[in-house]
Each structure stands twice: as structure tokens, then as C-alpha cells.
N, C-alpha and C positions, 0 to 999 in steps of 0.2 A: 400395606398401602404404597401405591406406586408414586415415585417422585417424579413428576413430569419435567422438572428442571433438567433431568438426565436424558431427555429426549430431544432430538432435532426433528422438526416438521419439514418435510420436503415433498412438494407435490402432493400434499394431502396425506402422506404416509408418515407415520412415526418411526424413526430410526433410533435404536438404542445407542446411547453415548458409547457404550463398550464396543460398538462395531465400528466406530471411527477411530477411538484412542486405544492403543494397544502398547503393551511392554516391549522395549527395544526399538520402538517406532521413532524415526528421526523427525525433528521438528525445527522450524525457523521461527525465531522470536524477534519481534520489533520492540525495542526498549524505549522508555520515555526520554524526554529531552534532557533531563538532568544526569543522564549516564552518557559518558563519553562515547561509547560504542553504540551504534544505532541498531544494527542488526547482527544476530549471532545464531549459532546452530547448537543443538543439543539432541538428547534422546530421552525417551520416557523409561525411567527405571522402575517405577512402581505406580499402581493405581489402587486406591482404597475408596470406600464410599465417602470419605471425608476429604480427600486430597490426592493431588498428582505429584509425584516426585520425579525431578528430571536431573540429568547429570549437570553439574555445575558448568555453565558456559565458560569458555576461555577465549582470551584474545591475546595473540602473540605469545602464547605460553603462560599467561598469567590469568588468574580467575577474575571474572567480571564482577565489580562491586556494585550492588544495587541495594537500596534501602528496603527493609520490610514495609509492606503496605503499598509498594509500587505496582501500578497496573501495567501488564505487558500484553501485546498482541501476538498471536501466533498463527502458523499455517502447518498443516499436516497434509500428506497425501496418502489416501487409502483407496485400494481398488481402482487406481487411475483418476480418482476424484480429489480436488483440492478443497480442504475445509479450513476456514478461518475461525479463529475464536479469541476470546479475551479471558484473562486470568489475573489473579493478584499474588505477588510473592509474600508468603506468610512467615518463611523461616529458611534457615540453611542448616546444613550438617556436614561436618568434615570427615567423620568416621562412621563406618568403614570405607565409604566412598564419599568424596565431596559432591553435595547435591543441593538443589534448591527445592523447596517445598512450596507448591502452589495450590490455590483453591482449584476445585474442579472447573474445567472449562465452562464458560458461559457465552451467550450470544453466538452460538455455533452457526456458521453459514456455509453453504456451498457456493464456490466462486469458480470463475472461468480459470483454466489452466493456462496462464500466459506468464511470460517472464516478468511482466510488470502488470499488476491489477489496475484496470481502469475505473475511474470514478465519474459518473455523470454529474456534472456541476457546471453552472454558468458563472464565469469569473471575467472581469474585464482585463484585457491584455493589450499591449502595443507591440506592433511589429515594425521592423526596420529593415528594408532590403540592403544586402551587403554589396554595396557598389563601389568599385575601385575609384570612379570618378568623384563620387560625393563623400565617401567614407563615413565618418561620424556625423556629417551634416546632412545625410539622407533623411528624408521626412519620416515621421512616425505615424502609423495608421492604427486607429482604435478598432478592436474587434472583440468578440466574445468567445469564450471556449464552449464546446459541446461536452467535452470529457477531458480528463487529465490522467496521466500515469507517470511512474517514475522515468519512463523512457520517451515521453513526448506528450503533444496535446492534439486535440482535434478542434479546429477553429470554425466559426460560422462566418461566412463572408458572402457579399453580394457580387464580388469580383473574383475572377479565376486567378489562380497562381500556377505557373507552370511547374511541372514535376522537376524535381532537382534544383529548384530555386533556393539559393542560400539566404538566410535572414537571421536577424537577431530578435528573439522573443523576450519581451519585458513582462514578467509574470510576478505578481504579488499575492501571496496568501494572507488571509486575515492575521493581524498582528505580526507580520513578517516584513522585512525590508524588500524592496524591488530587486529581482533577480534578472539579469541579462543573460540569455543563454543562446549561444551560437546553434543554429538549427537548420533544417532542410526539408522542404516540401517532398513527401514521399506517396501522397495519395490525394485524389480529387474525386469527390462524389457529387452528384446532383440529385438529392432525395425527392424532388418534385419537379416533373417535366414542364409544368405550366407556370413555374415560378423561378426567377433567377436568384437562387440561393445555393451556396456550395458548402460542403463540408470539406475542409482542408486538413488532411493528416500531416502533422509536423513531427519530425523525429529529432531529438536532441543530439547534436554532434559533439558538444563539448560542455559537460555540466559537471561541476565539482561534486565529489562524493558527498560531502557534508550537506550540500544542497539537496541532492537527490534523496538523501536519508531523511531529511526534514519533510520533503515532499511525500515520500512513502509513508511516514508516520501520520501526516495530515490525511491522506487517503484512507488509511486503516481506521483512524478515529471517525471520520465522516461515514464510512460505510457501516460501522457499528451503530452510530447514532441513527442512521436511516433504518437499520434493522430493528432497533429498539422501538421506534415510532410505528413500525408496521405490526408489532405484536399487539 
């Protein structure tokens, strides 16, 4: 009997899980909030019908400690395509090689190959133009996001902003504090010619890595939630 949990549906075609995940393949892992390291790298050491074994991830020469039962999100590249997945840490082994033992990947999705994956989501943000004359007293403007990523946001606005404009973006994810991020306008699109509405591409210029990591974790979780609703 075929276990259809081991298949990925892509464009109406069923792709074997074994065609995506292979021994010695490198993978990127996004770890949960309770782990001090947000992102790490590893490789697949073994695949069985019950589990996937990966080399124990390291940080600054030391093994990363993560409790059994923790959910991790991962990304692999196969034949030029990027696949995202979810798994759970079920155990660890030190000999003959230090490894983590994970459940077989689930929620496998094909994603765009970008440095930072984008998430289509509407969130309220505030922007503040960086003006030498007004400084921190410059007015705040309320806008909405079209999408977000670890590298920037796309905003929806009725007003144009010039390319190269420097601004502060105040962004708050659910159950997080407000983040103020120095940014720059890098793109301007007008999706409808008969309507004064603009999509403004914003690149983060100065974002602390812990904040970027929390943003990436949020994006991974939301993408998986969206995929689960589509199934």
C-alpha cells in the first residue's frame, strides 16, 4: 500500500519524497524560539521509512542543544528547485557520528529561490521619513504591507515615494514588540493604471540579526499554516 504522506503534489503531479531528499544533501534549518540559534546548516546522513537522520548542527564549534519534540523548519535544494518542509526532533545519537533523528519531512512545499522567502500578508506598519531637519519629530504615516521577507517589505500606498528615499519602518508581528528598522525605497509599481495605488518595495538597511531571525521564523510558520489550510 502506498503511503501518500511520502508524496509532494506539485502542479497535479505526484513527486516521490525520495526524489527531493537524498543522503549527503545539505539543508538549512530554522529552529524554534526557545533555541538560542535561529538558523543552522546540516546534511542528511540517512533516510529510512521511519525517520531522517542528519548531522548534528553546530554553532561556533559547539553542538546546538534542542529538546526532543521540538518542531523545526527546513529547506533543501534539489535540481535547482527549493523545497521547504517541517519535521520534529525525536532523538539524538553521539556514536559513531553525532546526529539528530527527525521525523520524515511533512508539509513539503516548492518555494521561490530567493535569498529571503516572501510571505503575502497584510499587516499594519508605520513609516517615518528620515529627515535631518525633523529627526525623530518627523510625522508617522500608517500603511499596510502587501508582503514581508527577511530582507524587506512591500507596502501598499496611495502616495508615491521616490526611489532611494530613506525611512524608518515600524513593524509589529503578532505577540511581538514594535521593531523600528532603517530602510530604503528600492522599487515602485502601479498595479492598476486607472487607480492611484502603489506597491512600494522597501529594503531593510540596518536590521539586527535576532530580529531578522524572528521574522524568518514567523514567515516559515505562516507559510506552513497556509499550506495546511490548502490541503
